[in-house]
Biotite code that builds the C-alpha atoms (Angstrom):
import biotite.structure as struc

atoms = struc.array([
    struc.Atom([22.347, 121.316, 138.221], chain_id="A", res_id=1, res_name="MET", atom_name="CA", element="C"),
    struc.Atom([23.252, 120.606, 141.724], chain_id="A", res_id=2, res_name="GLU", atom_name="CA", element="C"),
    struc.Atom([26.880, 119.513, 142.218], chain_id="A", res_id=3, res_name="ILE", atom_name="CA", element="C"),
    struc.Atom([28.005, 117.810, 145.574], chain_id="A", res_id=4, res_name="TRP", atom_name="CA", element="C"),
    struc.Atom([31.363, 116.993, 146.992], chain_id="A", res_id=5, res_name="ASP", atom_name="CA", element="C"),
    struc.Atom([32.158, 113.323, 147.579], chain_id="A", res_id=6, res_name="LEU", atom_name="CA", element="C"),
    struc.Atom([33.231, 112.169, 151.044], chain_id="A", res_id=7, res_name="TYR", atom_name="CA", element="C"),
    struc.Atom([34.690, 108.672, 152.265], chain_id="A", res_id=8, res_name="ASP", atom_name="CA", element="C"),
    struc.Atom([32.878, 106.792, 154.759], chain_id="A", res_id=9, res_name="GLU", atom_name="CA", element="C"),
    struc.Atom([34.676, 108.754, 157.491], chain_id="A", res_id=10, res_name="ASN", atom_name="CA", element="C"),
    struc.Atom([33.247, 111.991, 156.091], chain_id="A", res_id=11, res_name="LYS", atom_name="CA", element="C"),
    struc.Atom([36.480, 113.045, 154.309], chain_id="A", res_id=12, res_name="LYS", atom_name="CA", element="C"),
    struc.Atom([36.322, 114.824, 151.212], chain_id="A", res_id=13, res_name="LYS", atom_name="CA", element="C"),
    struc.Atom([37.846, 112.700, 148.916], chain_id="A", res_id=14, res_name="ILE", atom_name="CA", element="C"),
    struc.Atom([38.620, 115.234, 145.816], chain_id="A", res_id=15, res_name="GLY", atom_name="CA", element="C"),
    struc.Atom([35.887, 114.540, 143.900], chain_id="A", res_id=16, res_name="LYS", atom_name="CA", element="C"),
    struc.Atom([32.513, 116.369, 142.940], chain_id="A", res_id=17, res_name="THR", atom_name="CA", element="C"),
    struc.Atom([29.008, 114.515, 141.850], chain_id="A", res_id=18, res_name="HIS", atom_name="CA", element="C"),
    struc.Atom([26.077, 115.511, 139.789], chain_id="A", res_id=19, res_name="VAL", atom_name="CA", element="C"),
    struc.Atom([22.445, 115.083, 141.807], chain_id="A", res_id=20, res_name="ARG", atom_name="CA", element="C"),
    struc.Atom([20.445, 112.545, 140.173], chain_id="A", res_id=21, res_name="GLY", atom_name="CA", element="C"),
    struc.Atom([23.518, 110.517, 138.806], chain_id="A", res_id=22, res_name="VAL", atom_name="CA", element="C"),
    struc.Atom([24.276, 107.273, 141.083], chain_id="A", res_id=23, res_name="PRO", atom_name="CA", element="C"),
    struc.Atom([26.801, 107.684, 143.684], chain_id="A", res_id=24, res_name="LEU", atom_name="CA", element="C"),
    struc.Atom([30.019, 105.570, 142.965], chain_id="A", res_id=25, res_name="PRO", atom_name="CA", element="C"),
    struc.Atom([30.433, 102.591, 145.339], chain_id="A", res_id=26, res_name="GLU", atom_name="CA", element="C"),
    struc.Atom([32.138, 103.878, 148.626], chain_id="A", res_id=27, res_name="GLY", atom_name="CA", element="C"),
    struc.Atom([31.243, 107.218, 148.177], chain_id="A", res_id=28, res_name="CYS", atom_name="CA", element="C"),
    struc.Atom([28.703, 109.316, 149.950], chain_id="A", res_id=29, res_name="TYR", atom_name="CA", element="C"),
    struc.Atom([27.693, 113.239, 149.641], chain_id="A", res_id=30, res_name="HIS", atom_name="CA", element="C"),
    struc.Atom([26.736, 115.292, 152.656], chain_id="A", res_id=31, res_name="LEU", atom_name="CA", element="C"),
    struc.Atom([23.144, 116.260, 153.712], chain_id="A", res_id=32, res_name="VAL", atom_name="CA", element="C"),
    struc.Atom([21.803, 118.436, 156.354], chain_id="A", res_id=33, res_name="VAL", atom_name="CA", element="C"),
    struc.Atom([18.854, 118.606, 158.525], chain_id="A", res_id=34, res_name="HIS", atom_name="CA", element="C"),
    struc.Atom([18.002, 122.117, 160.248], chain_id="A", res_id=35, res_name="ILE", atom_name="CA", element="C"),
    struc.Atom([15.586, 122.004, 163.306], chain_id="A", res_id=36, res_name="TRP", atom_name="CA", element="C"),
    struc.Atom([14.791, 125.299, 164.489], chain_id="A", res_id=37, res_name="ILE", atom_name="CA", element="C"),
    struc.Atom([13.360, 126.326, 168.135], chain_id="A", res_id=38, res_name="GLN", atom_name="CA", element="C"),
    struc.Atom([11.794, 128.811, 169.937], chain_id="A", res_id=39, res_name="ASN", atom_name="CA", element="C"),
    struc.Atom([12.176, 130.192, 173.203], chain_id="A", res_id=40, res_name="ASP", atom_name="CA", element="C"),
    struc.Atom([8.884, 128.345, 173.954], chain_id="A", res_id=41, res_name="LYS", atom_name="CA", element="C"),
    struc.Atom([10.735, 125.181, 173.348], chain_id="A", res_id=42, res_name="GLY", atom_name="CA", element="C"),
    struc.Atom([8.727, 124.447, 170.025], chain_id="A", res_id=43, res_name="GLU", atom_name="CA", element="C"),
    struc.Atom([10.048, 123.450, 166.892], chain_id="A", res_id=44, res_name="ILE", atom_name="CA", element="C"),
    struc.Atom([9.273, 124.882, 163.339], chain_id="A", res_id=45, res_name="LEU", atom_name="CA", element="C"),
    struc.Atom([8.011, 122.392, 161.104], chain_id="A", res_id=46, res_name="LEU", atom_name="CA", element="C"),
    struc.Atom([7.574, 123.022, 157.266], chain_id="A", res_id=47, res_name="SER", atom_name="CA", element="C"),
    struc.Atom([5.099, 121.068, 154.755], chain_id="A", res_id=48, res_name="LYS", atom_name="CA", element="C"),
    struc.Atom([6.524, 119.449, 151.549], chain_id="A", res_id=49, res_name="ARG", atom_name="CA", element="C"),
    struc.Atom([5.603, 120.870, 148.191], chain_id="A", res_id=50, res_name="HIS", atom_name="CA", element="C"),
    struc.Atom([2.713, 117.779, 147.112], chain_id="A", res_id=51, res_name="PRO", atom_name="CA", element="C"),
    struc.Atom([5.055, 117.565, 143.827], chain_id="A", res_id=52, res_name="GLN", atom_name="CA", element="C"),
    struc.Atom([7.977, 116.486, 145.809], chain_id="A", res_id=53, res_name="LYS", atom_name="CA", element="C"),
    struc.Atom([8.439, 112.715, 147.239], chain_id="A", res_id=54, res_name="SER", atom_name="CA", element="C"),
    struc.Atom([6.750, 112.725, 150.516], chain_id="A", res_id=55, res_name="TRP", atom_name="CA", element="C"),
    struc.Atom([4.413, 115.399, 149.186], chain_id="A", res_id=56, res_name="GLY", atom_name="CA", element="C"),
    struc.Atom([1.953, 116.836, 151.945], chain_id="A", res_id=57, res_name="ASN", atom_name="CA", element="C"),
    struc.Atom([4.199, 115.704, 154.708], chain_id="A", res_id=58, res_name="TYR", atom_name="CA", element="C"),
    struc.Atom([5.886, 118.042, 157.509], chain_id="A", res_id=59, res_name="TRP", atom_name="CA", element="C"),
    struc.Atom([9.595, 117.785, 158.214], chain_id="A", res_id=60, res_name="GLU", atom_name="CA", element="C"),
    struc.Atom([12.363, 120.059, 159.138], chain_id="A", res_id=61, res_name="CYS", atom_name="CA", element="C"),
    struc.Atom([14.024, 122.196, 156.833], chain_id="A", res_id=62, res_name="THR", atom_name="CA", element="C"),
    struc.Atom([17.009, 120.322, 154.795], chain_id="A", res_id=63, res_name="GLY", atom_name="CA", element="C"),
    struc.Atom([18.862, 119.470, 151.877], chain_id="A", res_id=64, res_name="GLY", atom_name="CA", element="C"),
    struc.Atom([22.148, 118.427, 150.566], chain_id="A", res_id=65, res_name="SER", atom_name="CA", element="C"),
    struc.Atom([25.490, 120.561, 151.043], chain_id="A", res_id=66, res_name="VAL", atom_name="CA", element="C"),
    struc.Atom([26.862, 121.956, 147.530], chain_id="A", res_id=67, res_name="LEU", atom_name="CA", element="C"),
    struc.Atom([30.295, 121.871, 146.361], chain_id="A", res_id=68, res_name="THR", atom_name="CA", element="C"),
    struc.Atom([32.526, 124.030, 148.771], chain_id="A", res_id=69, res_name="GLY", atom_name="CA", element="C"),
    struc.Atom([30.356, 124.484, 151.274], chain_id="A", res_id=70, res_name="GLU", atom_name="CA", element="C"),
    struc.Atom([30.685, 123.519, 154.704], chain_id="A", res_id=71, res_name="THR", atom_name="CA", element="C"),
    struc.Atom([28.093, 121.673, 156.657], chain_id="A", res_id=72, res_name="SER", atom_name="CA", element="C"),
    struc.Atom([27.196, 125.026, 158.670], chain_id="A", res_id=73, res_name="LEU", atom_name="CA", element="C"),
    struc.Atom([27.063, 127.172, 155.136], chain_id="A", res_id=74, res_name="GLU", atom_name="CA", element="C"),
    struc.Atom([24.813, 124.261, 153.630], chain_id="A", res_id=75, res_name="GLY", atom_name="CA", element="C"),
    struc.Atom([22.400, 124.573, 156.756], chain_id="A", res_id=76, res_name="ALA", atom_name="CA", element="C"),
    struc.Atom([22.155, 128.455, 156.463], chain_id="A", res_id=77, res_name="LEU", atom_name="CA", element="C"),
    struc.Atom([21.552, 128.483, 152.411], chain_id="A", res_id=78, res_name="ARG", atom_name="CA", element="C"),
    struc.Atom([18.948, 125.754, 152.687], chain_id="A", res_id=79, res_name="GLU", atom_name="CA", element="C"),
    struc.Atom([17.034, 127.817, 155.490], chain_id="A", res_id=80, res_name="THR", atom_name="CA", element="C"),
    struc.Atom([17.238, 130.885, 153.548], chain_id="A", res_id=81, res_name="ALA", atom_name="CA", element="C"),
    struc.Atom([16.458, 129.336, 150.211], chain_id="A", res_id=82, res_name="GLU", atom_name="CA", element="C"),
    struc.Atom([13.438, 126.993, 151.654], chain_id="A", res_id=83, res_name="GLU", atom_name="CA", element="C"),
    struc.Atom([11.903, 129.249, 154.375], chain_id="A", res_id=84, res_name="LEU", atom_name="CA", element="C"),
    struc.Atom([13.191, 132.849, 153.151], chain_id="A", res_id=85, res_name="GLY", atom_name="CA", element="C"),
    struc.Atom([14.889, 132.822, 156.789], chain_id="A", res_id=86, res_name="LEU", atom_name="CA", element="C"),
    struc.Atom([18.467, 133.896, 157.573], chain_id="A", res_id=87, res_name="VAL", atom_name="CA", element="C"),
    struc.Atom([19.689, 132.188, 160.342], chain_id="A", res_id=88, res_name="LEU", atom_name="CA", element="C"),
    struc.Atom([22.441, 133.548, 162.863], chain_id="A", res_id=89, res_name="ASP", atom_name="CA", element="C"),
    struc.Atom([25.300, 131.093, 162.527], chain_id="A", res_id=90, res_name="PRO", atom_name="CA", element="C"),
    struc.Atom([26.337, 131.656, 166.243], chain_id="A", res_id=91, res_name="SER", atom_name="CA", element="C"),
    struc.Atom([22.897, 130.125, 167.322], chain_id="A", res_id=92, res_name="GLN", atom_name="CA", element="C"),
    struc.Atom([23.655, 126.986, 165.544], chain_id="A", res_id=93, res_name="GLY", atom_name="CA", element="C"),
    struc.Atom([24.633, 123.911, 167.148], chain_id="A", res_id=94, res_name="LYS", atom_name="CA", element="C"),
    struc.Atom([25.622, 120.632, 165.360], chain_id="A", res_id=95, res_name="LEU", atom_name="CA", element="C"),
    struc.Atom([23.893, 117.968, 167.546], chain_id="A", res_id=96, res_name="MET", atom_name="CA", element="C"),
    struc.Atom([24.639, 114.713, 165.706], chain_id="A", res_id=97, res_name="ILE", atom_name="CA", element="C"),
    struc.Atom([26.880, 113.827, 162.679], chain_id="A", res_id=98, res_name="SER", atom_name="CA", element="C"),
    struc.Atom([26.061, 110.237, 161.323], chain_id="A", res_id=99, res_name="GLU", atom_name="CA", element="C"),
    struc.Atom([26.715, 107.884, 158.150], chain_id="A", res_id=100, res_name="ARG", atom_name="CA", element="C"),
    struc.Atom([23.387, 106.618, 156.733], chain_id="A", res_id=101, res_name="ARG", atom_name="CA", element="C"),
    struc.Atom([23.520, 104.390, 153.609], chain_id="A", res_id=102, res_name="LYS", atom_name="CA", element="C"),
    struc.Atom([24.581, 106.800, 150.753], chain_id="A", res_id=103, res_name="HIS", atom_name="CA", element="C"),
    struc.Atom([25.277, 109.965, 152.647], chain_id="A", res_id=104, res_name="PHE", atom_name="CA", element="C"),
    struc.Atom([26.330, 111.521, 155.589], chain_id="A", res_id=105, res_name="HIS", atom_name="CA", element="C"),
    struc.Atom([23.555, 113.232, 157.954], chain_id="A", res_id=106, res_name="SER", atom_name="CA", element="C"),
    struc.Atom([24.530, 116.623, 159.810], chain_id="A", res_id=107, res_name="ASP", atom_name="CA", element="C"),
    struc.Atom([21.599, 117.563, 162.313], chain_id="A", res_id=108, res_name="ILE", atom_name="CA", element="C"),
    struc.Atom([21.626, 121.020, 163.218], chain_id="A", res_id=109, res_name="TRP", atom_name="CA", element="C"),
    struc.Atom([19.794, 123.087, 165.910], chain_id="A", res_id=110, res_name="LEU", atom_name="CA", element="C"),
    struc.Atom([19.087, 126.569, 165.542], chain_id="A", res_id=111, res_name="PHE", atom_name="CA", element="C"),
    struc.Atom([17.390, 128.980, 167.826], chain_id="A", res_id=112, res_name="GLN", atom_name="CA", element="C"),
    struc.Atom([14.841, 131.712, 166.318], chain_id="A", res_id=113, res_name="SER", atom_name="CA", element="C"),
    struc.Atom([11.556, 133.030, 167.189], chain_id="A", res_id=114, res_name="ASN", atom_name="CA", element="C"),
    struc.Atom([10.507, 134.094, 163.652], chain_id="A", res_id=115, res_name="VAL", atom_name="CA", element="C"),
    struc.Atom([6.880, 134.725, 163.164], chain_id="A", res_id=116, res_name="VAL", atom_name="CA", element="C"),
    struc.Atom([5.018, 132.077, 160.366], chain_id="A", res_id=117, res_name="ILE", atom_name="CA", element="C"),
    struc.Atom([3.791, 135.288, 158.671], chain_id="A", res_id=118, res_name="GLU", atom_name="CA", element="C"),
    struc.Atom([7.470, 136.675, 157.761], chain_id="A", res_id=119, res_name="ASP", atom_name="CA", element="C"),
    struc.Atom([8.369, 133.524, 156.321], chain_id="A", res_id=120, res_name="LEU", atom_name="CA", element="C"),
    struc.Atom([8.867, 133.148, 152.265], chain_id="A", res_id=121, res_name="GLN", atom_name="CA", element="C"),
    struc.Atom([8.454, 129.810, 150.884], chain_id="A", res_id=122, res_name="PHE", atom_name="CA", element="C"),
    struc.Atom([10.576, 128.199, 148.196], chain_id="A", res_id=123, res_name="GLN", atom_name="CA", element="C"),
    struc.Atom([7.408, 127.887, 145.562], chain_id="A", res_id=124, res_name="GLU", atom_name="CA", element="C"),
    struc.Atom([8.559, 124.302, 144.522], chain_id="A", res_id=125, res_name="ASP", atom_name="CA", element="C"),
    struc.Atom([9.379, 122.863, 147.997], chain_id="A", res_id=126, res_name="GLU", atom_name="CA", element="C"),
    struc.Atom([7.190, 124.392, 150.721], chain_id="A", res_id=127, res_name="VAL", atom_name="CA", element="C"),
    struc.Atom([3.897, 125.164, 150.987], chain_id="A", res_id=128, res_name="ILE", atom_name="CA", element="C"),
    struc.Atom([3.216, 126.003, 154.790], chain_id="A", res_id=129, res_name="ASP", atom_name="CA", element="C"),
    struc.Atom([4.928, 125.826, 158.051], chain_id="A", res_id=130, res_name="ALA", atom_name="CA", element="C"),
    struc.Atom([4.164, 125.746, 161.941], chain_id="A", res_id=131, res_name="LYS", atom_name="CA", element="C"),
    struc.Atom([5.287, 125.700, 165.396], chain_id="A", res_id=132, res_name="TRP", atom_name="CA", element="C"),
    struc.Atom([4.803, 122.463, 167.268], chain_id="A", res_id=133, res_name="VAL", atom_name="CA", element="C"),
    struc.Atom([5.422, 121.452, 170.675], chain_id="A", res_id=134, res_name="ASP", atom_name="CA", element="C"),
    struc.Atom([6.348, 117.886, 171.714], chain_id="A", res_id=135, res_name="LYS", atom_name="CA", element="C"),
    struc.Atom([2.853, 116.620, 172.202], chain_id="A", res_id=136, res_name="VAL", atom_name="CA", element="C"),
    struc.Atom([1.740, 118.162, 168.591], chain_id="A", res_id=137, res_name="SER", atom_name="CA", element="C"),
    struc.Atom([5.234, 116.481, 167.142], chain_id="A", res_id=138, res_name="TYR", atom_name="CA", element="C"),
    struc.Atom([4.404, 113.129, 168.844], chain_id="A", res_id=139, res_name="GLU", atom_name="CA", element="C"),
    struc.Atom([0.584, 113.120, 167.551], chain_id="A", res_id=140, res_name="ASP", atom_name="CA", element="C"),
    struc.Atom([1.806, 114.158, 164.310], chain_id="A", res_id=141, res_name="MET", atom_name="CA", element="C"),
    struc.Atom([4.360, 111.271, 164.233], chain_id="A", res_id=142, res_name="LEU", atom_name="CA", element="C"),
    struc.Atom([1.573, 108.585, 165.349], chain_id="A", res_id=143, res_name="SER", atom_name="CA", element="C"),
    struc.Atom([-0.536, 110.247, 162.469], chain_id="A", res_id=144, res_name="LYS", atom_name="CA", element="C"),
    struc.Atom([2.157, 109.438, 159.961], chain_id="A", res_id=145, res_name="LYS", atom_name="CA", element="C"),
    struc.Atom([2.121, 113.215, 158.978], chain_id="A", res_id=146, res_name="GLU", atom_name="CA", element="C"),
    struc.Atom([6.007, 113.564, 159.224], chain_id="A", res_id=147, res_name="ILE", atom_name="CA", element="C"),
    struc.Atom([8.471, 112.413, 156.709], chain_id="A", res_id=148, res_name="VAL", atom_name="CA", element="C"),
    struc.Atom([9.134, 108.964, 158.046], chain_id="A", res_id=149, res_name="PRO", atom_name="CA", element="C"),
    struc.Atom([12.902, 109.061, 157.137], chain_id="A", res_id=150, res_name="THR", atom_name="CA", element="C"),
    struc.Atom([13.119, 111.960, 160.164], chain_id="A", res_id=151, res_name="LEU", atom_name="CA", element="C"),
    struc.Atom([14.665, 110.476, 163.708], chain_id="A", res_id=152, res_name="PRO", atom_name="CA", element="C"),
    struc.Atom([12.060, 111.452, 166.687], chain_id="A", res_id=153, res_name="HIS", atom_name="CA", element="C"),
    struc.Atom([13.402, 114.922, 167.259], chain_id="A", res_id=154, res_name="PHE", atom_name="CA", element="C"),
    struc.Atom([12.942, 115.426, 171.040], chain_id="A", res_id=155, res_name="TRP", atom_name="CA", element="C"),
    struc.Atom([14.612, 111.866, 172.115], chain_id="A", res_id=156, res_name="ASN", atom_name="CA", element="C"),
    struc.Atom([17.337, 111.985, 169.395], chain_id="A", res_id=157, res_name="VAL", atom_name="CA", element="C"),
    struc.Atom([18.291, 115.841, 169.240], chain_id="A", res_id=158, res_name="VAL", atom_name="CA", element="C"),
    struc.Atom([16.964, 117.040, 172.458], chain_id="A", res_id=159, res_name="LEU", atom_name="CA", element="C"),
    struc.Atom([17.270, 114.112, 174.432], chain_id="A", res_id=160, res_name="GLY", atom_name="CA", element="C"),
    struc.Atom([13.928, 114.695, 176.490], chain_id="A", res_id=161, res_name="ARG", atom_name="CA", element="C"),
])
């Protein structure tokens, strides 16, 4: 069972928790992190969602909900370790964007890593593949609708290029 802290519209904890899967109370939000990982070549790491998940077989960045008691950074580090078996250096992370969406606050993180794909250990029910992509490949994947459509255009939004 996943338990989240609840936040107000200004991303302030309200002192209540929530169980995943139960509808959120009116005016309450939870915190979600998206973790973009970039290597020294300027490529980003994408993972392919398990076919049994919503948006199965689509590519995305690592991400998920922040658990009760975690900070955004701690949630980002945990999600990456769980889904990819990749332990990131917290000092290599930068919070790029924090925005409110319909039912959650979204923190978008950028980390640096040169991990080799073969060294990743995928969470069995979450991830089935991963790859490094450059901007041209990423935009091609967007046009072919291979990337989870709820994600922003990474290069334009996060890297500003």
